[in-house]
C-alpha positions, 0 to 999 in steps of 0.5 A: 539515537536521538529518536530513541528518547521519544515515546516508544510508540513514536519509534514504532510508528517511525520504523513502520514508516521506513518499512513501507518506504523500503517496500515501495522502493522495491516495487517501483524498482522492479518495475523500472529495472524489468521494463528496461531489461524487457524492452532491451530484449523486445518482450511484448506488452502482454508478457510484460504485464504478466510478469509485473502482475505475478508479484500480486498473486503471491501477495494475495495468498498471504494477506489473511494468513499474515493477519492471523500470524500477526495475531497469533505470534505478534506483528513484530516477529512476522515483519522481521521474517518477511523482510529477511525473506524478500531481501534474500530473494532480491539478492539471489535472483538474476534479472533476465527477461528470458528466464521467465520461470525464475522471474515468476518464482522470485516475484511470487516469493517476494509477493508472499513475503510482502503480503505479511507486512501490512496486516502485521503493521495494522496489528502493531499499530492497533496495539501501540497507538491510542484512538486519537492518534490513529489517523495520523499514525496510519497516514504517516506509516502508509505515506512511506509507500509514496515517499519510497515510490518517489525516491525510486522513480527519482534515483533508480532510472539513473542507477539502471542506466549507469550500473545496469538493472541487476544493481537495483535488486542489490540495492533493494536487498541491502535496504531490506537488510538494514531495516530488518536490523533496525527493527530487530534492535529497536522494536519491542512488543507492546506493554500488557493491557493490564499495565496502568500506563497502557490503560491510561493511554487508551489502548485497552484490550486491543493489546491482548493476544487473541483468545484472552480477555482481562477480567476481575483485576487482571485475571484472564479468561478465554474469549470468543473466536474470530467472528468470521461470519460477521466480518464477511457479512458486514456492510461496513467491512465490504465498504472498506474492501471495495475502496481498498480494491479501487485504491490499489487498482489505480495505484498499481496500474499507475505504479507499474505502467506510468514508466511505460506511459512516459516512455512510449505514450508521450515519447519521454525519457525517464532519465531526462524528466528529472524531479518531475517523474517523482511528483505523483508519489511525492504528492501522495506522501504530502496528501496522505499526511494532510488527510491524517492530520485533518482527520485526527484534528476533527475527531479530537476536537469533536468537531465532526463524528468519526463516521462523518470524518471518514466519509467526507475525506474518502469522498473528496479524495476518490471523486477528485481522483476519478476526474483526474484519471479520466482526463489524464490521456487528454494531456500530451505534454510531460507537465500535463501528464505529471499534473494529472497523475499527481492530482489523482494519486494525491487525492487517492492518498487523502482518501486513505484517511477514510477507508484505510484507517477504518479497519481500526475503527470498526474492529480494533482487536481484529484490525490485522485480520480485517486488513488482511481481508481488505488487502486481499481485495486490493491485491486482486486489483493489482493482479487484474489491473496490471495484467489487464492493462498489458492486454489492452495495450497489446490489443491496441498494438494488434489493432495497429494503433500507435502506443503514442496515441491517446486512444491507446491509453484512454481505457487504461485510465478510464477504468480506474476513474469509474471505479473511484466514483463507484467506490466513493458512493459505496463508502458514503452509503455503508461505512461507519466509524463506530466499533462493531466487533468486540 
């Protein structure tokens, strides 16, 4: 393949980009397929919220173990095992809204398997990518999530309509299997840090397995254990954690409930919306990469410090997203709703050039572990936000409010809007771009 002629780290980044793309096709796909099947079976909104949030319970449980596993046995192996597990689950489980226990177990398994992915990716990227390329590498990799979500929103409603909701599971399983084969064939472990090319590229000791350190011409000695206490008590780490929570609260609420908002809140058909329904996620893809390029340009040219770069991009992204989320229910047309959700998600993605890359700034050796800790908070946001949204909508129904009324949806979007404003303030006060863990 032509891309195999590129430097190996570019191949690794490209494959991790495809990895996140496939994962989010799966997540959006389940939301679309299950919503279709559940509405046909007349499942209430609270029960839908419970099933949609089940994934995040499994996802939360495996974040920190995922970082530890990637640190111990290598992110390459952990990623492969994760994809095999969730792909098999999708291929074998029937989508029947009346078989609640089967669906809960299946979503827990998929959540556990996918929980290993992002800590492993951060471990791999911290090993392969030199500091001056990290912002755009992480931004490109994570932008795969949004491209995957956009592709899912564009293509899967029609697949559900013509082939049924179960067909979505089979397509997702096939995509997962194809990626696993590509990763198995083309991915490799990074070069040793003592190798001259690795040192020249600026990778340094972050390539070494946990527990070893290069000294005196290449000899290895035992290094200190993971500084758990310092990580847990670190204010810069807490700034990352809080912003990760908020980002994923907003993302998961929109990802899981935007189809319902279009269908019931605005009385629109997803099949008839065409390309419009994918615009929020396509905007995320574009803005995520813009943020990464801007950040690396500012840092490489020494125009602004790493700390100021992270703070400025994070603040702009979250404040604009906050405003867009709060005004979203005021727009009662498809164009207005798509515009507001696109601005909200696009600027949230821009903000990832702040908090999401910061793991590798403050703790390059423990990037996967810090990512596991912060992504656990992000996953809790999914559990809380997705389930709470279902309860809010069910309460509106109980109070005899029509779900087509903007009053029913105002708290759904107002809560993440407030969280975005608060989180941007926390990151502005406590974050740093300096390395604080050796």
